[in-house]
N, C-alpha and C positions, 0 to 999 in steps of 0.2 A: 491131235489133242486140241481142245479149246479151253481157255482159261478165263475165269470170271472173278472179278472183285465184288464182294458182297459187303455193303455198308448198311447200317440201320441206326435209327435213333440218334441222329447227329445233334438235334436240339439246338441249332444255331440261333443265337440271339443277336440283336443289334446293340444291346446294352453293353457299355464299356468296350465296344469294338475298337481294337487297335490301341487300347490303353494297358497300363501295367496291371489293371484290376481284372483283365480278361484271363481267368485262370485256365480256360480251355485251349488257349492258343498253343501252349506248349504240347498238348496232346495231339492237336492237329498237325503241328510242325513235326512231331516225332513220327506220326503216321506217314507223312510225306517222305521223311528220311528212311523209313523202313521199306517203303515201296521202291521198286527198282532193283532190289537185291534178291539173289537166289531165285530167279525166275518170276519175281513179282513185278512184271513189267509187260508192256504191249498186250494189255487185256483185250480179249475179244468183246467183252461186255463189262460195264461197270453198273451193278444192280443195286439200287437204293430202295429199301423196303420201308419207307415212310418215316414220319417224325423228323423231317429234314430241318424244320425250324421249331421254335418253342411256342410262339404265339400265332403263327400263321399269317404274319404281316409282310407286306411288300418289301420293306427294308431288310427283313431277315432273309427273304428269298433272294434278294439281290446279293447279299453277302454269301449265301450258300452257293449261288451260281459262280461267284468268283473262286471260292475254295474248291468246288468240284472241277472247275477248269484247271486249277493247279494240280489236282489229282490226275486229270487226264494228260496234261503236258508232262508231268513228272514221270508218268509211266509210259509215255509215248503211245497212248491209245488214240484211236481215231475219234473225230468229232461226233460220229454216230454211235459211239460205244455206250453212251449213258442212257439208262432206262430208269424211270422213277414211278412209284405209286405213293399215294398219300397215307398219312397216319393221323391219329386224333389230334396231335399237336400242330398239324398243318391246317386244321380248321381254326378260323379266327373266332375263338369262343366269345369274344366281346360282341359278336353279331348274333349270338344265341343266348341272350340272358334268360333266366328263368321267367316263364309266363309270357315271353315274346311270341309273336306269330310263328316264327320258325321253330322255337322250342315246342310249341303246341303241336306243330306238324310232326315233329320227332316223336313226341309222346303218343300221338295217335297211332303211329306205326308200331309202338311197343305194346299196345293193348292186345289181350288174347284174341286171336283170330286164326283162321285156317291159313296155311301157306299160300294158297291160291288168292285168298282175299287180301293178304298182306302185299303180295306182288302186284295185284290190281290197284291197290291203294297207292303204292309207290309210283306206278306208271301214271296214274292220274295226277299225282303231285308234280311229277317231272314235266307234264305237259301243261300245267297251270301257268298263267302269265306271271305269277309270283315265282321268283327264281329260287327253287328249292335248294340249289347248290350255292347260294350266294355267300355263305360263310367260307366257301372254298375258292372264292374268286381269285385271290392272289396266288394260291397254289395252281389254279387252272392256267393262269397266265404264264407261270413259271414252267409248268410241265408241258404246255403246248409247244414251247420252243425246242423240246427234245422229241417231239412226235409221240408223246404219251398223253393223249387228251382225256379229259374227264368232262363230259357234257351231258345234258339230259338225253341226248340221242346216242351217246357212246360212253356209258359208265366205265366199261372195261375196254382195254385195247389188247391187240394181239399182233406180234411182229416176229418175223424171221430175221436172223442176222443179215446185215448188209453185206454186199460184195461176195455172197456165196460161200462164206465160211461154213465148212461142214466137218463132220466127224469122219473117221477113217474110211468107213464104207459108204460114204455119200449121204449119211443121215444128216438132216437139217435140225437145228435147234430152234424151237418155237417158244417165245416168251409170252406169257399171259399175265397182264397187269390188272389186278382187281382192286376195287375201291371199297375198303371195309370201313371207311369213315363217313359214309353217307348220312348217318343220323347221330354222329358223335357230338356230344355236348357235355355239360358238367354232371350229367346223370349217368355217365358211362359206368357200367359194371359188367362183370362176366355174363355172357349170354343175353345181352340186350342190344347188341349191334346187329347190323343186317347187311347182307350182300344182295340177295335177290337172285333167283334162278336165271334171270335174263343175262347176268354176267357170265354165265357158263355156255351161252349159245354157240360160241366159237370153238368150244372143245370138240375135238374130233380125233379119236385115237387111230392114227394111221401109222403103219410100220416105218414109214419114211421120216418120221419125226421123233425127236425127244422133246418132251414138253417140260418147261420150267415155269413154275407159277411164282409170281411175286404178290404177296398179300400181307399187309402190315400186321393184322391181328391173327393170332392162331385161331383155329376153327372153334375152340372152346369159348371164345368171346362173342360168338355169333348166335342169334336166335335160330338161324337156319344152318348152324354149324354141322349138324349130323349130315344134312344134305350136301353141304360143301365138302365134307370129309369123304363122302361117297364118291364125289367127282374126283377128288384128289387121289384116292386109292385106285380108281379105275383108269384114270387118264393122265395123271401127272407123275412124271418120273422123279422130279425134284420140286419141293415146295419150300420157298424161302420166306421167312417171317421175322418179325421183330417184336416190339412192344413190351415183352415181359422182362427184358434186360437180363436174360439168363441164357448164355450160350450153351447149346447142346445139339446133338445129332442123333437121330434114330430112324430106323426103317419100319414102315408100316404097310404090309401087304404089297411090297414092291415099289413103294413110294418113299423116297428119302426126305425126311423133314429136317431142315436146317434152321435153327433159331440163332439170330445174329448177336444176341446180347445187345449192347449199346456202345456207340462210340463215346457218347457223353451221358452216362447215367448220373442221376443226382448223387451228390456226395453224402446225402443223408441216408442213402440205401445201405443196408447192412452188408451187402456184397458188392462193393464198388469196384468194378473191374472192366474198364473200357476195352473193347476188342473189335476186331473185324475178321472176315473170312476170305480165303482164296480157294476157289473151287476149280478143279481140273477134271474135265470130262473126256473120255475116249471110248471107243467101241472095239471090242474083240469079237471075232467070229469063230474062234477055235477054243474049245470043241463045240461051242454053241454061241449064238449071238447074245452078247451082254453089254450093258453100259457100265463102265468102270468110273466111279466117282471118288475123288480124293478131296477131302475138306481139310484145309490147314487153318487152324484158329490161331490168330496172333493177339496176345493179350498185353495190356499195359503193365509194366513193372515200375511201380512208383519209386522204389529206391534207386533204380538205375535211370529213371526218366526216359524209358524207351520201350518199344514193343518187342516181344519175343514169343517163341512158340509155346503153345499150351501142351504140356506133357500129359499124355493119356495114361491110363492105368497099366497098359501093357508096355509102356515105355516108348511107344511110337509118338510122332508129332503130327500124324495125319490120320483122320478118320476115313476109312475106306469101305466102300460098299460095291457089290456087284448086283446089278439089277437086270433081270431077264428081259430080253427083247424078242418079239416074234420074228420069224424068218422073213427076210426081205432081200431083194437083189436090186442094185442100182439100175435104172433104165439105161439102155445102151447108148442113147443119144439124148442130150439135154436140149431144150428149146432155145433158139437163138433170139426169140422176140418175147415181148411181154404182152399180156392180154388184160383188157379191162373187165371182160366178162367170161371168166373161165367156166368150162362145162361143170355141172354138178357131178360130184363123185359118188353120190349116194346110189346104192343099188346096182352098181356096175358089175358085170360078170368078169371072170378072170381074163377073158380075151380082151376086155377093155382096159386092163390094168395099165398098160403103157400110156394110153390116151389120158387116163385119169391122172397119172403122175405128171404128164405134160401140163395138164390144166392147173394142177396144184402149183407146180413150179412157176408157171406164168403168173399166177395170181401173187405168189410170194415175191417174185421179181418186181412186179409193179408196186406192191406195197412198200418194199424196201427202198426202191428208187424214189418214191414219193416222200418217204420219211427222210431220206438223205437230203432231198431238195429243201424240205422244211427246216432241217437242222442248219444247213448252210445259209438259208435265207435269213434266219434269225441271228446268225453270226455277223451279218452286215449291220452297219450303223443305220439309224432311222432314215436319214436322207437317201442312203444307197438303196434301202428297201423300196422307197417310193419311186426312185428312178428305175429300179428293176421292173416293177409291175407296170410302170408306164411304157418302158421299152418293149415289154412283152405283150402289151395291148390287153391287159386283164384288169385294168383299173377303171372304176366307175365313180363319178363324183358323189354318188349316194353313199359310197363306202365311208366317207368322212363322218357320216352321222353315227357310225358305230364306234365303240371304244375298245381299246386293247386288242385282245385276241379275236374278238368277234369280227373285227374289221378284216384281219388277215385270213381268218377261216373262210369268210365269204369270198375273198380274192382267190384262194386256192380252190375252192369249190367251183368258181367260175372258170378258172384255168382248166380244170379237169373236164367240165361239161362242154367246153368249147374247143377241146383238144389243143390247148395252148401250154401244156406243161413243158413241152420241148422248148418253146419260146421262152418260158420263164426260166428253165434251166440255163439256157444260153445267156440270158440277161444276168442271172446271178453269177454264173461262171466268169463273166466279164469283169466281175468285181471280187472274185474269190479265186486265188491262184490254185488252191488245192483242188477245187472243183473243175477249174479250167483244164487240169491235167487228165481228166477222166472223160471217157466217151459219153455223149448224151444218150441216156438209156431210153428216152421217149421218142427217139427218131427210129422208126422201123421201116 
């Protein structure tokens, strides 16, 4: 069994932080107190589906980072457990005032046009020297530290759990992080936001995977929502969303939709009910192969000042679903090494199935190891980071001309291209005790 914590719509601000006027502190403290009890600990993944902050500003993300680290340490979860996607509140709306250049670009994508033309228009804007994602700059810096990038070349991310955590029959869980806030601004209404089909290029329905999608906005908020929903129905086993501040679960054509509600909804809302979810996934093969999903919703009880279970109509405290999976048998032997260039799995015959699975697992192992290195790298202090890249021989003086995450993204790209990820792992591990205890995965 794998266990995930699902949080959404934290809406963390820097206003009144640490003062008696910060009314949300008691809710966050109560959530920390509620975690660690009754199996709500040692999460395999902590999944945050957007609206991490309220204004999308650096000081808010800094505060959110501290609080999420408290969640991680309180539950005894690994540093690599945290995965994030952006919401509309993670966009710095002050950078998208009405009639600004960026606002005009957003509006141009909202004009009536064919899906193909809209996608082509988005691609052109992403390659323009003007930074189309500039209003997400502080979110991008925050998310990159967790290996969940949002860049013009990588709008969406895909990751398999680190350290080989798998379900009972060897099935891997693959997370897909989508960015539904690409054109978010003060004009947001239902059905005028946009994902773009390019964000689904990594979807690949393989029987060896259970796919979990993180997307802040439900598909009904997207211009291409019908297309997105088709992908979800065909290839996503679980879809996690937020935004609407209304917790609920339902199954649609074998795809479980989980809406997180909000940890911090506005007190002006008619149904003010902070909540979070715990998901438990397992696989059974008798009498047939199925994914068993249990969703525990924990809601704020204002009178008691604590979180408690949401009682369902049938008296249960867990929403449970059984989702059919295609037949699959775990390969007899797993690969011992990782590969940068796995063989394509498209069009392989049944006799090639074992080699295809080896290729997939190699690719996953490399991506997971690289993400682990990124997470631990950013857990170092600034001076230690510089020393690590110098010791690994992957620093160039020209890197200083870049700011923030762009600098470190270039360093990691250089380390990968020059086969120095192993050296960088060794340099980081020399300054990180938890990494020092693990074998260097890049030494083959």
